[in-house]
Backbone as XML, in Angstrom:
<?xml version="1.0"?>
<chain id="A" units="angstrom">
  <residue number="1" name="MET">
    <atom name="N" x="15.914" y="9.354" z="-5.108"/>
    <atom name="CA" x="15.173" y="9.094" z="-3.767"/>
    <atom name="C" x="13.835" y="9.312" z="-3.897"/>
  </residue>
  <residue number="2" name="ALA">
    <atom name="N" x="13.058" y="8.151" z="-3.346"/>
    <atom name="CA" x="11.579" y="7.896" z="-3.385"/>
    <atom name="C" x="11.011" y="8.968" z="-2.187"/>
  </residue>
  <residue number="3" name="THR">
    <atom name="N" x="9.848" y="9.704" z="-2.798"/>
    <atom name="CA" x="9.221" y="10.558" z="-1.686"/>
    <atom name="C" x="7.756" y="9.912" z="-1.646"/>
  </residue>
  <residue number="4" name="SER">
    <atom name="N" x="7.274" y="10.346" z="-0.584"/>
    <atom name="CA" x="5.898" y="9.745" z="-0.165"/>
    <atom name="C" x="5.019" y="10.699" z="-0.170"/>
  </residue>
  <residue number="5" name="ALA">
    <atom name="N" x="3.476" y="10.279" z="-0.634"/>
    <atom name="CA" x="2.554" y="11.159" z="-0.672"/>
    <atom name="C" x="2.369" y="12.019" z="0.605"/>
  </residue>
  <residue number="6" name="PRO">
    <atom name="N" x="1.759" y="13.039" z="0.587"/>
    <atom name="CA" x="1.343" y="13.671" z="1.782"/>
    <atom name="C" x="0.256" y="12.754" z="2.703"/>
  </residue>
  <residue number="7" name="ASP">
    <atom name="N" x="0.414" y="12.752" z="3.910"/>
    <atom name="CA" x="-0.762" y="12.122" z="4.830"/>
    <atom name="C" x="-1.886" y="12.774" z="4.683"/>
  </residue>
  <residue number="8" name="ASP">
    <atom name="N" x="-3.152" y="12.613" z="4.299"/>
    <atom name="CA" x="-4.458" y="13.376" z="4.087"/>
    <atom name="C" x="-5.518" y="12.309" z="4.704"/>
  </residue>
  <residue number="9" name="PRO">
    <atom name="N" x="-5.762" y="12.164" z="5.867"/>
    <atom name="CA" x="-6.829" y="11.188" z="6.286"/>
    <atom name="C" x="-7.963" y="11.441" z="5.562"/>
  </residue>
  <residue number="10" name="GLY">
    <atom name="N" x="-8.475" y="12.637" z="5.480"/>
    <atom name="CA" x="-9.831" y="12.996" z="4.621"/>
    <atom name="C" x="-9.592" y="12.089" z="3.372"/>
  </residue>
  <residue number="11" name="ALA">
    <atom name="N" x="-8.653" y="12.248" z="2.813"/>
    <atom name="CA" x="-8.577" y="11.655" z="1.175"/>
    <atom name="C" x="-8.557" y="10.018" z="1.386"/>
  </residue>
  <residue number="12" name="HIS">
    <atom name="N" x="-8.025" y="9.474" z="2.539"/>
    <atom name="CA" x="-8.229" y="7.815" z="2.899"/>
    <atom name="C" x="-9.508" y="7.682" z="2.947"/>
  </residue>
  <residue number="13" name="GLN">
    <atom name="N" x="-10.338" y="8.573" z="3.682"/>
    <atom name="CA" x="-11.646" y="8.236" z="4.162"/>
    <atom name="C" x="-12.630" y="8.345" z="2.979"/>
  </residue>
  <residue number="14" name="ARG">
    <atom name="N" x="-12.582" y="9.142" z="1.941"/>
    <atom name="CA" x="-13.419" y="9.275" z="0.988"/>
    <atom name="C" x="-12.746" y="8.628" z="-0.376"/>
  </residue>
  <residue number="15" name="GLY">
    <atom name="N" x="-11.920" y="7.666" z="-0.138"/>
    <atom name="CA" x="-11.378" y="7.033" z="-1.329"/>
    <atom name="C" x="-10.471" y="7.957" z="-2.467"/>
  </residue>
  <residue number="16" name="ALA">
    <atom name="N" x="-9.994" y="9.035" z="-2.048"/>
    <atom name="CA" x="-9.677" y="9.919" z="-3.117"/>
    <atom name="C" x="-8.469" y="9.278" z="-3.843"/>
  </residue>
  <residue number="17" name="TRP">
    <atom name="N" x="-8.290" y="9.886" z="-5.343"/>
    <atom name="CA" x="-7.177" y="9.437" z="-6.129"/>
    <atom name="C" x="-6.164" y="10.570" z="-6.142"/>
  </residue>
  <residue number="18" name="ASN">
    <atom name="N" x="-4.861" y="10.376" z="-6.237"/>
    <atom name="CA" x="-3.944" y="11.440" z="-6.548"/>
    <atom name="C" x="-3.765" y="11.619" z="-7.869"/>
  </residue>
  <residue number="19" name="VAL">
    <atom name="N" x="-3.950" y="10.811" z="-8.890"/>
    <atom name="CA" x="-3.945" y="11.052" z="-10.239"/>
    <atom name="C" x="-5.154" y="10.001" z="-10.887"/>
  </residue>
  <residue number="20" name="TYR">
    <atom name="N" x="-5.432" y="10.751" z="-12.080"/>
    <atom name="CA" x="-6.353" y="9.838" z="-12.832"/>
    <atom name="C" x="-5.847" y="10.009" z="-14.443"/>
  </residue>
  <residue number="21" name="ILE">
    <atom name="N" x="-5.805" y="8.690" z="-15.012"/>
    <atom name="CA" x="-4.728" y="8.933" z="-16.326"/>
    <atom name="C" x="-5.349" y="8.131" z="-17.100"/>
  </residue>
  <residue number="22" name="GLU">
    <atom name="N" x="-5.841" y="8.722" z="-18.565"/>
    <atom name="CA" x="-6.550" y="8.146" z="-19.725"/>
    <atom name="C" x="-5.430" y="7.253" z="-20.286"/>
  </residue>
  <residue number="23" name="THR">
    <atom name="N" x="-5.611" y="6.205" z="-21.027"/>
    <atom name="CA" x="-4.915" y="5.502" z="-21.919"/>
    <atom name="C" x="-5.416" y="4.894" z="-22.919"/>
  </residue>
  <residue number="24" name="ASP">
    <atom name="N" x="-5.008" y="4.415" z="-23.987"/>
    <atom name="CA" x="-5.446" y="3.680" z="-25.298"/>
    <atom name="C" x="-5.790" y="2.238" z="-25.054"/>
  </residue>
  <residue number="25" name="ASP">
    <atom name="N" x="-5.013" y="1.741" z="-24.035"/>
    <atom name="CA" x="-4.829" y="0.153" z="-24.037"/>
    <atom name="C" x="-4.758" y="-0.166" z="-22.369"/>
  </residue>
  <residue number="26" name="VAL">
    <atom name="N" x="-6.166" y="0.149" z="-21.761"/>
    <atom name="CA" x="-6.081" y="0.006" z="-20.249"/>
    <atom name="C" x="-5.808" y="-1.394" z="-19.839"/>
  </residue>
  <residue number="27" name="LEU">
    <atom name="N" x="-6.103" y="-2.550" z="-20.692"/>
    <atom name="CA" x="-6.025" y="-4.052" z="-20.335"/>
    <atom name="C" x="-4.389" y="-4.298" z="-20.325"/>
  </residue>
  <residue number="28" name="SER">
    <atom name="N" x="-3.911" y="-3.805" z="-21.256"/>
    <atom name="CA" x="-2.499" y="-4.129" z="-21.662"/>
    <atom name="C" x="-1.587" y="-3.383" z="-20.585"/>
  </residue>
  <residue number="29" name="LEU">
    <atom name="N" x="-2.066" y="-2.350" z="-19.990"/>
    <atom name="CA" x="-1.158" y="-1.516" z="-19.257"/>
    <atom name="C" x="-1.531" y="-2.246" z="-17.696"/>
  </residue>
  <residue number="30" name="PHE">
    <atom name="N" x="-2.669" y="-2.828" z="-17.526"/>
    <atom name="CA" x="-3.056" y="-3.492" z="-16.375"/>
    <atom name="C" x="-1.840" y="-4.865" z="-16.167"/>
  </residue>
  <residue number="31" name="ILE">
    <atom name="N" x="-1.955" y="-5.391" z="-17.111"/>
    <atom name="CA" x="-0.817" y="-6.548" z="-17.103"/>
    <atom name="C" x="0.458" y="-6.034" z="-16.980"/>
  </residue>
  <residue number="32" name="GLU">
    <atom name="N" x="1.146" y="-5.069" z="-17.518"/>
    <atom name="CA" x="2.068" y="-4.676" z="-17.050"/>
    <atom name="C" x="2.132" y="-4.109" z="-15.765"/>
  </residue>
  <residue number="33" name="VAL">
    <atom name="N" x="1.614" y="-3.435" z="-15.465"/>
    <atom name="CA" x="1.540" y="-2.787" z="-13.963"/>
    <atom name="C" x="1.490" y="-3.524" z="-12.932"/>
  </residue>
  <residue number="34" name="SER">
    <atom name="N" x="0.678" y="-4.656" z="-13.356"/>
    <atom name="CA" x="0.128" y="-5.578" z="-12.206"/>
    <atom name="C" x="1.283" y="-6.390" z="-11.799"/>
  </residue>
  <residue number="35" name="ARG">
    <atom name="N" x="2.330" y="-6.760" z="-12.562"/>
    <atom name="CA" x="3.461" y="-7.527" z="-12.404"/>
    <atom name="C" x="4.428" y="-6.907" z="-11.663"/>
  </residue>
  <residue number="36" name="ARG">
    <atom name="N" x="4.375" y="-5.491" z="-11.599"/>
    <atom name="CA" x="5.677" y="-4.857" z="-10.491"/>
    <atom name="C" x="5.045" y="-4.828" z="-9.445"/>
  </residue>
  <residue number="37" name="PRO">
    <atom name="N" x="6.091" y="-5.594" z="-8.377"/>
    <atom name="CA" x="5.963" y="-5.617" z="-7.070"/>
    <atom name="C" x="5.919" y="-4.607" z="-5.962"/>
  </residue>
  <residue number="38" name="GLU">
    <atom name="N" x="6.220" y="-3.201" z="-6.584"/>
    <atom name="CA" x="6.073" y="-2.129" z="-5.848"/>
    <atom name="C" x="4.625" y="-1.570" z="-6.103"/>
  </residue>
  <residue number="39" name="ILE">
    <atom name="N" x="3.598" y="-2.263" z="-6.827"/>
    <atom name="CA" x="2.497" y="-1.630" z="-7.358"/>
    <atom name="C" x="1.286" y="-2.744" z="-6.349"/>
  </residue>
  <residue number="40" name="GLN">
    <atom name="N" x="0.530" y="-2.342" z="-5.665"/>
    <atom name="CA" x="-0.619" y="-2.883" z="-5.157"/>
    <atom name="C" x="-2.069" y="-2.554" z="-5.884"/>
  </residue>
  <residue number="41" name="VAL">
    <atom name="N" x="-2.413" y="-3.697" z="-6.643"/>
    <atom name="CA" x="-3.696" y="-3.278" z="-7.326"/>
    <atom name="C" x="-5.098" y="-3.479" z="-6.335"/>
  </residue>
  <residue number="42" name="ILE">
    <atom name="N" x="-5.638" y="-2.354" z="-6.400"/>
    <atom name="CA" x="-6.706" y="-2.396" z="-5.322"/>
    <atom name="C" x="-8.275" y="-2.357" z="-5.926"/>
  </residue>
  <residue number="43" name="ARG">
    <atom name="N" x="-8.134" y="-2.304" z="-7.357"/>
    <atom name="CA" x="-9.413" y="-2.384" z="-8.177"/>
    <atom name="C" x="-8.867" y="-2.776" z="-9.408"/>
  </residue>
  <residue number="44" name="ALA">
    <atom name="N" x="-9.444" y="-4.095" z="-10.011"/>
    <atom name="CA" x="-9.099" y="-4.596" z="-10.947"/>
    <atom name="C" x="-9.874" y="-3.871" z="-12.267"/>
  </residue>
  <residue number="45" name="PRO">
    <atom name="N" x="-9.477" y="-4.248" z="-13.512"/>
    <atom name="CA" x="-10.257" y="-3.189" z="-14.612"/>
    <atom name="C" x="-11.733" y="-3.714" z="-14.427"/>
  </residue>
  <residue number="46" name="SER">
    <atom name="N" x="-12.554" y="-2.559" z="-14.455"/>
    <atom name="CA" x="-13.980" y="-2.882" z="-14.349"/>
    <atom name="C" x="-14.755" y="-1.909" z="-15.245"/>
  </residue>
  <residue number="47" name="PRO">
    <atom name="N" x="-15.811" y="-1.951" z="-16.145"/>
    <atom name="CA" x="-16.447" y="-0.836" z="-16.487"/>
    <atom name="C" x="-17.370" y="-0.182" z="-15.409"/>
  </residue>
  <residue number="48" name="GLN">
    <atom name="N" x="-17.192" y="1.139" z="-15.581"/>
    <atom name="CA" x="-17.789" y="2.360" z="-15.022"/>
    <atom name="C" x="-19.390" y="2.853" z="-15.290"/>
  </residue>
  <residue number="49" name="PRO">
    <atom name="N" x="-19.976" y="3.128" z="-14.608"/>
    <atom name="CA" x="-21.344" y="3.485" z="-15.418"/>
    <atom name="C" x="-21.252" y="4.831" z="-16.025"/>
  </residue>
  <residue number="50" name="TYR">
    <atom name="N" x="-20.153" y="5.591" z="-15.958"/>
    <atom name="CA" x="-20.044" y="6.863" z="-16.646"/>
    <atom name="C" x="-19.015" y="6.389" z="-18.182"/>
  </residue>
  <residue number="51" name="GLY">
    <atom name="N" x="-19.008" y="5.334" z="-18.435"/>
    <atom name="CA" x="-18.335" y="5.041" z="-19.844"/>
    <atom name="C" x="-16.906" y="4.985" z="-19.987"/>
  </residue>
  <residue number="52" name="GLN">
    <atom name="N" x="-16.572" y="4.479" z="-18.810"/>
    <atom name="CA" x="-14.808" y="4.259" z="-18.840"/>
    <atom name="C" x="-14.630" y="2.662" z="-18.177"/>
  </residue>
  <residue number="53" name="ILE">
    <atom name="N" x="-13.614" y="2.029" z="-18.641"/>
    <atom name="CA" x="-12.902" y="0.921" z="-17.652"/>
    <atom name="C" x="-11.645" y="1.616" z="-17.217"/>
  </residue>
  <residue number="54" name="GLU">
    <atom name="N" x="-11.640" y="1.164" z="-15.823"/>
    <atom name="CA" x="-10.792" y="1.568" z="-15.059"/>
    <atom name="C" x="-10.257" y="0.662" z="-14.110"/>
  </residue>
  <residue number="55" name="PHE">
    <atom name="N" x="-8.885" y="0.858" z="-13.691"/>
    <atom name="CA" x="-8.362" y="0.256" z="-12.522"/>
    <atom name="C" x="-7.511" y="1.157" z="-11.691"/>
  </residue>
  <residue number="56" name="GLU">
    <atom name="N" x="-7.395" y="0.628" z="-10.516"/>
    <atom name="CA" x="-6.595" y="1.370" z="-9.710"/>
    <atom name="C" x="-5.763" y="0.688" z="-8.669"/>
  </residue>
  <residue number="57" name="VAL">
    <atom name="N" x="-4.555" y="1.434" z="-8.452"/>
    <atom name="CA" x="-3.393" y="0.836" z="-7.874"/>
    <atom name="C" x="-2.849" y="2.079" z="-6.841"/>
  </residue>
  <residue number="58" name="ILE">
    <atom name="N" x="-2.344" y="1.380" z="-5.682"/>
    <atom name="CA" x="-1.294" y="2.155" z="-4.724"/>
    <atom name="C" x="0.083" y="2.122" z="-5.171"/>
  </residue>
  <residue number="59" name="HIS">
    <atom name="N" x="0.654" y="2.875" z="-5.255"/>
    <atom name="CA" x="2.284" y="2.647" z="-5.469"/>
    <atom name="C" x="2.899" y="2.654" z="-4.279"/>
  </residue>
  <residue number="60" name="LEU">
    <atom name="N" x="4.168" y="2.177" z="-4.317"/>
    <atom name="CA" x="5.079" y="2.024" z="-3.067"/>
    <atom name="C" x="4.972" y="3.449" z="-2.279"/>
  </residue>
  <residue number="61" name="ASN">
    <atom name="N" x="5.140" y="4.733" z="-2.954"/>
    <atom name="CA" x="4.907" y="5.766" z="-2.270"/>
    <atom name="C" x="3.699" y="6.229" z="-1.878"/>
  </residue>
  <residue number="62" name="ARG">
    <atom name="N" x="2.686" y="5.586" z="-1.902"/>
    <atom name="CA" x="1.350" y="5.537" z="-1.348"/>
    <atom name="C" x="0.287" y="6.585" z="-2.140"/>
  </residue>
  <residue number="63" name="TYR">
    <atom name="N" x="1.056" y="6.891" z="-3.438"/>
    <atom name="CA" x="-0.094" y="7.300" z="-4.151"/>
    <atom name="C" x="-1.270" y="6.583" z="-4.785"/>
  </residue>
  <residue number="64" name="VAL">
    <atom name="N" x="-2.334" y="7.072" z="-5.084"/>
    <atom name="CA" x="-3.523" y="6.227" z="-5.584"/>
    <atom name="C" x="-3.449" y="6.689" z="-7.031"/>
  </residue>
  <residue number="65" name="LEU">
    <atom name="N" x="-3.363" y="5.677" z="-7.954"/>
    <atom name="CA" x="-3.346" y="5.889" z="-9.378"/>
    <atom name="C" x="-4.560" y="5.189" z="-9.950"/>
  </residue>
  <residue number="66" name="VAL">
    <atom name="N" x="-5.412" y="5.807" z="-10.929"/>
    <atom name="CA" x="-6.185" y="5.171" z="-11.654"/>
    <atom name="C" x="-5.846" y="5.484" z="-13.204"/>
  </residue>
  <residue number="67" name="PHE">
    <atom name="N" x="-6.106" y="4.264" z="-13.492"/>
    <atom name="CA" x="-5.866" y="3.998" z="-15.177"/>
    <atom name="C" x="-7.067" y="3.925" z="-15.896"/>
  </residue>
  <residue number="68" name="ALA">
    <atom name="N" x="-7.417" y="4.744" z="-16.845"/>
    <atom name="CA" x="-8.861" y="4.346" z="-17.294"/>
    <atom name="C" x="-8.818" y="4.374" z="-19.109"/>
  </residue>
  <residue number="69" name="GLN">
    <atom name="N" x="-9.778" y="3.904" z="-19.733"/>
    <atom name="CA" x="-10.012" y="4.030" z="-21.261"/>
    <atom name="C" x="-11.513" y="4.140" z="-21.318"/>
  </residue>
  <residue number="70" name="PRO">
    <atom name="N" x="-11.971" y="4.915" z="-22.263"/>
    <atom name="CA" x="-13.383" y="5.016" z="-22.607"/>
    <atom name="C" x="-13.619" y="3.959" z="-23.404"/>
  </residue>
  <residue number="71" name="MET">
    <atom name="N" x="-14.971" y="3.188" z="-22.860"/>
    <atom name="CA" x="-15.608" y="2.329" z="-23.527"/>
    <atom name="C" x="-16.070" y="2.508" z="-24.970"/>
  </residue>
</chain>
């Protein structure tokens, strides 16, 4: 049974994430995750000023997930 993220209008307004996950190979993970029909990519892999490469997705259950790798 699928569950949905609790509705939090404030989180939507400030662009809050539900989960931040570090990985060793963010680009390969992006390729794998972006092929899934239930995943909506909202930010492609991009370098961040704080030394991470990140991408961001929304899952079918509306959770916002960020995957990251140190540069």
